DSSP file (Angstrom, degrees, kcal/mol; ACC not computed):
  #  RESIDUE AA STRUCTURE BP1 BP2  ACC     N-H-->O    O-->H-N    N-H-->O    O-->H-N    TCO  KAPPA ALPHA  PHI   PSI    X-CA   Y-CA   Z-CA
    1    1 A X              0   0    0      0, 0.0     2,-0.3     0, 0.0     0, 0.0   0.000 360.0 360.0 360.0 125.3   -4.1   16.9    0.8
    2    2 A X        -     0   0    0      2,-0.0     2,-0.4     0, 0.0     0, 0.0  -0.809 360.0-140.2-114.9 157.8   -5.7   13.5    1.2
    3    3 A X        -     0   0    0     -2,-0.3     2,-0.6     2,-0.0     0, 0.0  -0.911   9.3-148.1-108.8 137.0   -5.2   10.2   -0.7
    4    4 A X        -     0   0    0     -2,-0.4     2,-0.4     2,-0.0    -2,-0.0  -0.933  18.8-160.3-105.3 126.1   -8.1    8.0   -1.6
    5    5 A X        -     0   0    0     -2,-0.6     2,-0.3     0, 0.0    -2,-0.0  -0.829  11.3-178.9-109.7 144.6   -7.2    4.3   -1.5
    6    6 A X        -     0   0    0     -2,-0.4     2,-0.1     4,-0.0    -2,-0.0  -0.984  25.4-123.3-135.8 146.2   -9.0    1.5   -3.2
    7    7 A X     >  -     0   0    0     -2,-0.3     4,-2.1     1,-0.1     5,-0.2  -0.471  35.3-106.0 -80.1 163.7   -8.2   -2.2   -3.3
    8    8 A X  H  > S+     0   0    0      1,-0.2     4,-2.5     2,-0.2     5,-0.2   0.876 122.1  53.8 -57.4 -38.9   -7.8   -3.9   -6.7
    9    9 A X  H  > S+     0   0    0      2,-0.2     4,-2.5     1,-0.2    -1,-0.2   0.905 106.1  51.5 -64.1 -41.7  -11.2   -5.5   -6.3
   10   10 A X  H  > S+     0   0    0      2,-0.2     4,-2.4     1,-0.2    -2,-0.2   0.910 110.9  48.6 -62.0 -42.4  -12.9   -2.1   -5.7
   11   11 A X  H  X S+     0   0    0     -4,-2.1     4,-2.7     2,-0.2     5,-0.2   0.947 111.2  49.5 -60.0 -49.9  -11.3   -0.7   -8.8
   12   12 A X  H  X S+     0   0    0     -4,-2.5     4,-2.7     1,-0.2    -2,-0.2   0.903 111.2  49.7 -58.7 -41.8  -12.4   -3.6  -10.9
   13   13 A X  H  X S+     0   0    0     -4,-2.5     4,-2.7     2,-0.2    -1,-0.2   0.920 111.8  48.5 -64.2 -43.4  -16.0   -3.3   -9.6
   14   14 A X  H  X S+     0   0    0     -4,-2.4     4,-2.4     2,-0.2    -2,-0.2   0.924 113.7  46.4 -62.1 -44.6  -16.1    0.4  -10.4
   15   15 A X  H  X S+     0   0    0     -4,-2.7     4,-2.4     2,-0.2    -2,-0.2   0.918 112.4  50.2 -63.0 -44.8  -14.7   -0.1  -13.9
   16   16 A X  H  X S+     0   0    0     -4,-2.7     4,-2.3    -5,-0.2    -2,-0.2   0.922 112.4  47.0 -61.5 -44.7  -17.1   -3.0  -14.5
   17   17 A X  H  X S+     0   0    0     -4,-2.7     4,-2.5     1,-0.2    -1,-0.2   0.916 112.7  48.9 -65.9 -41.3  -20.1   -0.9  -13.3
   18   18 A X  H  X S+     0   0    0     -4,-2.4     4,-2.2     1,-0.2    -1,-0.2   0.859 111.9  49.2 -65.7 -34.7  -19.1    2.1  -15.4
   19   19 A X  H  X S+     0   0    0     -4,-2.4     4,-2.5     2,-0.2    -2,-0.2   0.898 111.0  50.1 -71.6 -37.2  -18.6   -0.2  -18.5
   20   20 A X  H  X S+     0   0    0     -4,-2.3     4,-2.4     2,-0.2    -2,-0.2   0.938 110.7  49.5 -63.3 -46.0  -22.1   -1.7  -17.9
   21   21 A X  H  X S+     0   0    0     -4,-2.5     4,-0.9     1,-0.2    -2,-0.2   0.917 112.0  48.2 -59.8 -43.9  -23.6    1.7  -17.6
   22   22 A X  H  <>S+     0   0    0     -4,-2.2     5,-2.7     1,-0.2     3,-0.4   0.880 108.8  54.5 -63.4 -39.3  -21.9    2.8  -20.9
   23   23 A X  H ><5S+     0   0    0     -4,-2.5     3,-1.6     1,-0.2    -2,-0.2   0.932 107.3  48.6 -60.3 -46.2  -23.1   -0.3  -22.6
   24   24 A X  H 3<5S+     0   0    0     -4,-2.4    -1,-0.2     1,-0.3    -2,-0.2   0.681 110.9  51.5 -69.1 -16.3  -26.7    0.3  -21.7
   25   25 A X  T 3<5S-     0   0    0     -4,-0.9    -1,-0.3    -3,-0.4    -2,-0.2   0.410 113.8-122.9 -92.0  -0.7  -26.3    3.9  -23.0
   26   26 A X  T < 5 +     0   0    0     -3,-1.6     2,-0.4    -4,-0.2    -3,-0.2   0.929  68.7 135.2  57.6  47.1  -24.9    2.4  -26.2
   27   27 A X    >>< +     0   0    0     -5,-2.7     4,-1.2     1,-0.1     3,-0.5  -0.761  27.7 173.8-130.2  85.4  -21.7    4.5  -25.7
   28   28 A X  H 3> S+     0   0    0     -2,-0.4     4,-1.8     1,-0.2     5,-0.2   0.837  80.8  58.9 -64.2 -30.8  -18.5    2.4  -26.4
   29   29 A X  H 3> S+     0   0    0      1,-0.2     4,-2.4     2,-0.2    -1,-0.2   0.879 102.1  53.5 -65.5 -34.4  -16.3    5.4  -26.0
   30   30 A X  H <> S+     0   0    0     -3,-0.5     4,-2.5     2,-0.2    -1,-0.2   0.851 105.3  55.0 -67.3 -32.8  -17.5    5.9  -22.5
   31   31 A X  H  X S+     0   0    0     -4,-1.2     4,-1.6     2,-0.2    -2,-0.2   0.923 110.9  43.9 -67.2 -42.0  -16.7    2.3  -21.6
   32   32 A X  H  X S+     0   0    0     -4,-1.8     4,-2.0     2,-0.2    -2,-0.2   0.905 114.0  51.0 -67.9 -40.0  -13.1    2.8  -22.7
   33   33 A X  H  X S+     0   0    0     -4,-2.4     4,-3.4     1,-0.2     5,-0.3   0.896 107.4  54.0 -62.9 -40.3  -12.9    6.2  -20.9
   34   34 A X  H  X S+     0   0    0     -4,-2.5     4,-2.5     1,-0.2    -1,-0.2   0.908 106.8  51.1 -60.5 -42.8  -14.3    4.7  -17.7
   35   35 A X  H  X S+     0   0    0     -4,-1.6     4,-0.5     1,-0.2    -1,-0.2   0.908 115.5  41.7 -62.9 -42.8  -11.6    2.0  -17.7
   36   36 A X  H  < S+     0   0    0     -4,-2.0     3,-0.4     2,-0.2    -2,-0.2   0.915 116.7  48.1 -68.6 -43.9   -8.9    4.7  -18.2
   37   37 A X  H  < S+     0   0    0     -4,-3.4    -2,-0.2     1,-0.2    -3,-0.2   0.856 116.0  41.9 -66.4 -37.9  -10.4    7.1  -15.7
   38   38 A X  H  < S+     0   0    0     -4,-2.5    -1,-0.2    -5,-0.3    -2,-0.2   0.470  89.0 113.6 -94.3  -1.7  -11.0    4.6  -12.9
   39   39 A X  S  < S-     0   0    0     -4,-0.5     2,-0.2    -3,-0.4    35,-0.1  -0.300  80.2 -88.8 -64.6 155.7   -7.6    2.8  -13.3
   40   40 A X        -     0   0    0      1,-0.1    -1,-0.1    34,-0.1     3,-0.1  -0.441  27.1-162.7 -68.6 134.2   -5.2    3.1  -10.5
   41   41 A X  S    S+     0   0    0      1,-0.2    33,-1.7    -2,-0.2     2,-0.3   0.734  80.6  21.2 -83.4 -25.5   -2.7    6.0  -10.6
   42   42 A X  E     -A   73   0A   0     31,-0.3     2,-0.4    32,-0.1    31,-0.2  -0.972  67.3-150.0-141.7 152.0   -0.4    4.3   -8.1
   43   43 A X  E     -A   72   0A   0     29,-2.9    29,-2.8    -2,-0.3     2,-0.6  -0.995   6.0-159.6-127.9 129.9    0.1    0.7   -6.9
   44   44 A X  E     -A   71   0A   0     -2,-0.4     2,-0.4    27,-0.2    27,-0.2  -0.942  11.4-176.7-110.2 120.8    1.3   -0.2   -3.4
   45   45 A X  E     +A   70   0A   0     25,-2.6    25,-2.8    -2,-0.6     2,-0.3  -0.939   9.6 171.9-115.0 137.5    2.9   -3.6   -3.1
   46   46 A X  E     -A   69   0A   0     -2,-0.4     2,-0.4    23,-0.2    23,-0.2  -0.987  23.2-160.5-146.9 156.0    4.0   -4.9    0.3
   47   47 A X  E     -A   68   0A   0     21,-2.7    21,-2.4    -2,-0.3     2,-0.5  -0.985   7.8-174.0-137.5 124.7    5.3   -8.0    2.1
   48   48 A X  E     +A   67   0A   0     -2,-0.4     2,-0.3    19,-0.2    19,-0.2  -0.984  13.1 176.5-118.0 121.9    5.1   -8.4    5.9
   49   49 A X  E     -A   66   0A   0     17,-2.9    17,-2.8    -2,-0.5     2,-0.3  -0.896   9.2-166.3-123.4 154.2    6.8  -11.5    7.2
   50   50 A X  E     -A   65   0A   0     -2,-0.3     2,-0.4    15,-0.2    15,-0.2  -0.971   6.0-163.7-138.0 154.4    7.4  -12.7   10.7
   51   51 A X  E     -A   64   0A   0     13,-2.6    13,-2.7    -2,-0.3     2,-0.4  -0.989   6.9-169.2-139.2 129.3    9.6  -15.3   12.3
   52   52 A X  E     +A   63   0A   0     -2,-0.4     2,-0.3    11,-0.2    11,-0.2  -0.927  16.5 154.1-119.4 142.3    9.0  -16.7   15.8
   53   53 A X  E     -A   62   0A   0      9,-2.5     9,-2.9    -2,-0.4     2,-0.6  -0.959  43.4-101.1-155.1 172.3   11.5  -18.9   17.7
   54   54 A X  E     -A   61   0A   0     -2,-0.3     2,-0.6     7,-0.2     7,-0.3  -0.895  32.2-129.4-102.1 125.5   12.5  -19.8   21.2
   55   55 A X  E  >> -A   60   0A   0      5,-3.6     4,-1.5    -2,-0.6     5,-0.7  -0.650  16.7-159.9 -75.0 115.6   15.6  -18.2   22.5
   56   56 A X  T  45S+     0   0    0     -2,-0.6    -1,-0.2     1,-0.2    -2,-0.0   0.750  84.1  59.4 -72.6 -21.0   17.8  -21.1   23.8
   57   57 A X  T  45S+     0   0    0      1,-0.2    -1,-0.2     3,-0.1    -2,-0.0   0.901 125.4  13.6 -74.8 -41.4   19.9  -18.9   26.0
   58   58 A X  T  45S-     0   0    0      2,-0.2    -2,-0.2    -3,-0.1    -1,-0.2   0.327  98.7-122.8-119.6   7.5   17.1  -17.5   28.2
   59   59 A X  T  <5 +     0   0    0     -4,-1.5     2,-0.3     1,-0.2    -3,-0.2   0.890  67.0 123.1  54.7  49.5   14.2  -19.9   27.3
   60   60 A X  E   < -A   55   0A   0     -5,-0.7    -5,-3.6    32,-0.0    -1,-0.2  -0.943  64.3-103.9-131.8 159.5   11.7  -17.3   26.1
   61   61 A X  E     -AB  54  90A   0     29,-0.8    29,-3.2    -2,-0.3     2,-0.3  -0.516  35.3-166.2 -79.2 151.8    9.9  -16.8   22.8
   62   62 A X  E     -AB  53  89A   0     -9,-2.9    -9,-2.5    27,-0.3     2,-0.4  -0.990   6.0-157.8-138.5 148.5   11.0  -14.2   20.4
   63   63 A X  E     -AB  52  88A   0     25,-2.9    25,-2.2    -2,-0.3     2,-0.4  -0.985   3.2-168.2-130.6 135.6    9.5  -12.6   17.3
   64   64 A X  E     -AB  51  87A   0    -13,-2.7   -13,-2.6    -2,-0.4     2,-0.4  -0.976   7.4-165.4-119.4 136.9   11.0  -10.8   14.4
   65   65 A X  E     -AB  50  86A   0     21,-3.3    21,-2.2    -2,-0.4     2,-0.4  -0.979   2.7-170.8-123.8 134.6    8.9   -8.8   11.9
   66   66 A X  E     -AB  49  85A   0    -17,-2.8   -17,-2.9    -2,-0.4     2,-0.4  -0.993   4.0-172.7-128.1 130.8   10.2   -7.6    8.5
   67   67 A X  E     +AB  48  84A   0     17,-3.5    17,-2.6    -2,-0.4     2,-0.4  -0.987   6.7 179.3-131.8 133.4    8.2   -5.3    6.3
   68   68 A X  E     +AB  47  83A   0    -21,-2.4   -21,-2.7    -2,-0.4     2,-0.4  -0.996   5.8 179.7-129.0 132.8    8.9   -4.1    2.7
   69   69 A X  E     -AB  46  82A   0     13,-2.6    13,-2.7    -2,-0.4     2,-0.4  -0.997   8.4-169.8-135.7 141.5    6.7   -1.8    0.7
   70   70 A X  E     -AB  45  81A   0    -25,-2.8   -25,-2.6    -2,-0.4     2,-0.5  -0.993   5.8-161.6-130.0 122.4    7.1   -0.4   -2.9
   71   71 A X  E     +AB  44  80A   0      9,-2.8     8,-3.2    -2,-0.4     9,-1.9  -0.922  18.4 178.3-103.8 123.8    4.9    2.4   -4.2
   72   72 A X  E     -AB  43  78A   0    -29,-2.8   -29,-2.9    -2,-0.5     6,-0.2  -0.905  27.6-117.2-125.3 154.4    4.9    2.7   -8.0
   73   73 A X  E >   -A   42   0A   0      4,-2.7     3,-2.2    -2,-0.3   -31,-0.3  -0.326  42.1 -98.0 -77.5 169.8    3.2    4.9  -10.5
   74   74 A X  T 3  S+     0   0    0    -33,-1.7   -32,-0.1     1,-0.3    -1,-0.1   0.751 126.6  59.7 -61.9 -22.3    0.7    3.3  -13.0
   75   75 A X  T 3  S-     0   0    0    -34,-0.2    -1,-0.3     2,-0.1     3,-0.1   0.421 121.9-106.9 -85.5   1.0    3.7    3.4  -15.5
   76   76 A X  S <  S+     0   0    0     -3,-2.2     2,-0.2     1,-0.3    -2,-0.1   0.349  70.6 145.9  92.2  -4.3    5.8    1.2  -13.2
   77   77 A X        -     0   0    0      1,-0.1    -4,-2.7    -5,-0.1     2,-0.4  -0.487  53.7-118.9 -69.7 130.8    8.1    3.9  -12.1
   78   78 A X  E     +B   72   0A   0     -6,-0.2    -6,-0.3    -2,-0.2     3,-0.1  -0.579  36.8 171.2 -74.0 123.8    9.2    3.4   -8.5
   79   79 A X  E     +     0   0A   0     -8,-3.2     2,-0.3    -2,-0.4    -7,-0.2   0.768  67.8   4.5-100.8 -38.1    8.1    6.3   -6.3
   80   80 A X  E     -B   71   0A   0     -9,-1.9    -9,-2.8    40,-0.1     2,-0.4  -0.991  52.6-175.4-151.3 140.7    9.0    4.9   -2.9
   81   81 A X  E     +B   70   0A   0     -2,-0.3     2,-0.3   -11,-0.2   -11,-0.2  -0.943  20.4 172.4-137.3 115.6   10.7    1.9   -1.6
   82   82 A X  E     -B   69   0A   0    -13,-2.7   -13,-2.6    -2,-0.4     2,-0.4  -0.928  14.3-168.1-132.4 153.0   10.8    1.4    2.2
   83   83 A X  E     +B   68   0A   0     -2,-0.3     2,-0.3   -15,-0.2   -15,-0.2  -0.986   7.5 173.2-137.0 142.0   11.8   -1.2    4.7
   84   84 A X  E     +B   67   0A   0    -17,-2.6   -17,-3.5    -2,-0.4     2,-0.3  -0.992   2.6 178.8-146.0 149.1   11.3   -1.7    8.4
   85   85 A X  E     +B   66   0A   0     -2,-0.3     2,-0.3   -19,-0.2   -19,-0.2  -0.977   1.6 174.2-145.6 160.4   12.0   -4.4   10.8
   86   86 A X  E     -B   65   0A   0    -21,-2.2   -21,-3.3    -2,-0.3     2,-0.3  -0.983   7.3-165.8-161.6 156.0   11.6   -5.0   14.5
   87   87 A X  E     +B   64   0A   0     -2,-0.3     2,-0.3   -23,-0.2   -23,-0.2  -0.981   9.8 169.3-147.9 158.9   12.0   -7.8   17.1
   88   88 A X  E     -B   63   0A   0    -25,-2.2   -25,-2.9    -2,-0.3     2,-0.2  -0.989  39.4 -99.1-162.7 155.6   11.0   -8.5   20.6
   89   89 A X  E     -B   62   0A   0     -2,-0.3     2,-0.3   -27,-0.2   -27,-0.3  -0.545  47.6-160.7 -73.0 152.8   10.8  -11.0   23.3
   90   90 A X  E     -B   61   0A   0    -29,-3.2   -29,-0.8    -2,-0.2     4,-0.1  -0.950  15.8-138.4-137.7 156.4    7.3  -12.4   23.5
   91   91 A X        -     0   0    0     -2,-0.3    -1,-0.1     2,-0.3   -30,-0.1   0.282  64.4 -57.5 -83.8-141.1    5.2  -14.3   25.9
   92   92 A X  S    S+     0   0    0      1,-0.2     2,-1.3     2,-0.1     3,-0.2   0.768 122.6  74.3 -76.2 -27.0    2.9  -17.1   24.9
   93   93 A X     >  +     0   0    0      1,-0.2     4,-1.5     2,-0.1    -2,-0.3  -0.658  54.2 166.1 -94.1  84.4    0.9  -15.0   22.4
   94   94 A X  H  > S+     0   0    0     -2,-1.3     4,-2.4     1,-0.2    -1,-0.2   0.861  72.6  55.7 -67.9 -38.1    3.4  -14.7   19.5
   95   95 A X  H  > S+     0   0    0      1,-0.2     4,-2.6     2,-0.2    -1,-0.2   0.911 106.7  49.4 -65.5 -40.5    0.8  -13.4   17.0
   96   96 A X  H  > S+     0   0    0      1,-0.2     4,-2.2     2,-0.2    -1,-0.2   0.889 111.2  49.2 -67.7 -36.1   -0.2  -10.5   19.2
   97   97 A X  H  X S+     0   0    0     -4,-1.5     4,-2.4     2,-0.2    -2,-0.2   0.905 110.4  51.4 -65.7 -41.2    3.5   -9.5   19.7
   98   98 A X  H  X S+     0   0    0     -4,-2.4     4,-2.3     1,-0.2    -2,-0.2   0.951 111.0  48.1 -61.9 -47.2    4.0   -9.7   15.9
   99   99 A X  H  X S+     0   0    0     -4,-2.6     4,-2.7     1,-0.2    -1,-0.2   0.900 109.6  52.8 -56.3 -43.1    1.0   -7.5   15.4
  100  100 A X  H  X S+     0   0    0     -4,-2.2     4,-2.0     1,-0.2    -1,-0.2   0.903 108.4  50.5 -61.0 -41.4    2.3   -5.0   18.1
  101  101 A X  H  X S+     0   0    0     -4,-2.4     4,-1.3     2,-0.2    -1,-0.2   0.891 110.0  49.5 -66.0 -38.6    5.6   -4.8   16.3
  102  102 A X  H  X S+     0   0    0     -4,-2.3     4,-1.3     1,-0.2     3,-0.5   0.939 111.5  49.8 -60.5 -48.5    3.9   -4.1   12.9
  103  103 A X  H  X S+     0   0    0     -4,-2.7     4,-0.6     1,-0.2    -2,-0.2   0.838 105.8  56.3 -62.1 -35.1    1.8   -1.4   14.5
  104  104 A X  H  < S+     0   0    0     -4,-2.0     4,-0.3     1,-0.2    -1,-0.2   0.833 114.2  39.2 -64.4 -33.6    4.8    0.2   16.1
  105  105 A X  H  X S+     0   0    0     -4,-1.3     4,-2.2    -3,-0.5    -1,-0.2   0.597  94.1  87.5 -90.9 -14.9    6.5    0.6   12.7
  106  106 A X  H  X S+     0   0    0     -4,-1.3     4,-2.7     1,-0.2     5,-0.3   0.890  84.6  50.8 -57.3 -46.6    3.4    1.5   10.7
  107  107 A X  H  X S+     0   0    0     -4,-0.6     4,-2.3     1,-0.2    -1,-0.2   0.915 111.6  48.1 -61.5 -42.0    3.5    5.3   11.2
  108  108 A X  H  > S+     0   0    0     -4,-0.3     4,-2.2     1,-0.2    -1,-0.2   0.926 113.5  47.9 -65.7 -43.1    7.1    5.6   10.2
  109  109 A X  H  X S+     0   0    0     -4,-2.2     4,-2.2     1,-0.2    -2,-0.2   0.906 113.4  46.3 -63.4 -42.5    6.5    3.4    7.1
  110  110 A X  H  X S+     0   0    0     -4,-2.7     4,-2.7     2,-0.2     5,-0.2   0.880 111.1  53.0 -68.4 -36.9    3.5    5.4    6.0
  111  111 A X  H  X S+     0   0    0     -4,-2.3     4,-2.6    -5,-0.3    -2,-0.2   0.915 110.8  47.7 -62.9 -42.5    5.3    8.7    6.6
  112  112 A X  H  X S+     0   0    0     -4,-2.2     4,-2.6     2,-0.2     5,-0.3   0.941 112.7  47.9 -66.9 -45.5    8.1    7.6    4.4
  113  113 A X  H  X S+     0   0    0     -4,-2.2     4,-2.2     1,-0.2    -2,-0.2   0.932 115.5  45.3 -57.8 -46.9    5.8    6.4    1.6
  114  114 A X  H  X S+     0   0    0     -4,-2.7     4,-2.4     2,-0.2    -1,-0.2   0.873 112.0  50.6 -69.0 -37.5    3.8    9.6    1.8
  115  115 A X  H  X S+     0   0    0     -4,-2.6     4,-2.2    -5,-0.2    -1,-0.2   0.928 112.6  46.6 -64.3 -43.7    6.9   11.8    1.9
  116  116 A X  H  X S+     0   0    0     -4,-2.6     4,-3.5     2,-0.2     5,-0.3   0.876 110.2  55.1 -64.9 -37.8    8.4   10.1   -1.1
  117  117 A X  H  X S+     0   0    0     -4,-2.2     4,-1.9    -5,-0.3     6,-0.3   0.942 110.3  44.8 -57.8 -49.0    5.0   10.3   -2.9
  118  118 A X  H  <>S+     0   0    0     -4,-2.4     5,-1.6     1,-0.2     6,-0.3   0.897 120.5  40.5 -62.3 -42.2    5.0   14.1   -2.4
  119  119 A X  H  <5S+     0   0    0     -4,-2.2     3,-0.5     4,-0.2     5,-0.3   0.915 124.9  32.4 -74.6 -47.3    8.6   14.5   -3.4
  120  120 A X  H  <5S+     0   0    0     -4,-3.5    -3,-0.2     1,-0.2    -2,-0.2   0.556 109.0  61.7 -97.5  -9.5    8.8   12.1   -6.4
  121  121 A X  T  <5S-     0   0    0     -4,-1.9    -1,-0.2    -5,-0.3    -2,-0.1   0.248 118.1 -99.1 -99.3  12.7    5.3   12.2   -7.9
  122  122 A X  T   5S+     0   0    0     -3,-0.5    -3,-0.2    -4,-0.1    -2,-0.1   0.817  87.0 124.4  81.7  33.8    5.7   15.9   -8.7
  123  123 A X      < +     0   0    0     -5,-1.6     2,-0.2    -6,-0.3    -4,-0.2   0.312  39.4 107.8-109.1  10.1    3.8   17.4   -5.7
  124  124 A X  S >  S-     0   0    0     -5,-0.3     3,-1.5    -6,-0.3    -5,-0.0  -0.571  81.8 -14.5 -85.3 151.7    6.5   19.6   -4.2
  125  125 A X  T 3  S-     0   0    0      1,-0.2     0, 0.0    -2,-0.2     0, 0.0  -0.291 126.1 -26.3  63.2-140.6    6.4   23.4   -4.4
  126  126 A X  T 3  S+     0   0    0      1,-0.1     2,-1.4     2,-0.0    -1,-0.2   0.418 112.7  97.4 -88.8   1.0    3.9   24.8   -6.9
  127  127 A X    <   +     0   0    0     -3,-1.5     2,-0.3     2,-0.0    -3,-0.2  -0.598  52.9 166.6 -94.7  77.0    3.9   21.8   -9.2
  128  128 A X        -     0   0    0     -2,-1.4     2,-0.3    -5,-0.1    -5,-0.2  -0.707  36.0-120.9 -94.5 140.4    0.7   20.0   -7.9
  129  129 A X        -     0   0    0     -2,-0.3     2,-0.4    -8,-0.1    -7,-0.0  -0.588  26.4-126.0 -76.1 140.8   -0.8   17.1   -9.8
  130  130 A X        -     0   0    0     -2,-0.3    -1,-0.0     1,-0.1     0, 0.0  -0.709  26.1-111.5 -87.2 136.5   -4.4   17.7  -10.8
  131  131 A X              0   0    0     -2,-0.4    -1,-0.1     1,-0.1     0, 0.0  -0.323 360.0 360.0 -63.9 149.7   -7.0   15.0   -9.8
  132  132 A X              0   0    0    -95,-0.1    -1,-0.1   -94,-0.0    -2,-0.0   0.454 360.0 360.0 -79.2 360.0   -8.4   12.9  -12.6
């Protein structure tokens, strides 16, 4: 089972194009249907923050990364809420170390979101959602 992801901008472009096509066909019902059909079924919101500082005890740079993600249905119902954080000593390239920490946590975060999606969006057992 695969998920197709779209940014908000991609969804808006698709809706706008479908509405334009419906307008030129003189079909107002198709314009409304396009907006409903192409609207997002799920919304993923996330915040990734980092903090860099110098450790005064051993005189090296250190980086902390904190990640929070919430997956909601189009109706606003929370399907998954996950958090991950990591920290490390860093050399001179603090941004690279922060990115490394994010990448190290990414698989676990995505697995949790996907697992909760399958469990909480009605996709367990024989109760599979039908694509729109």
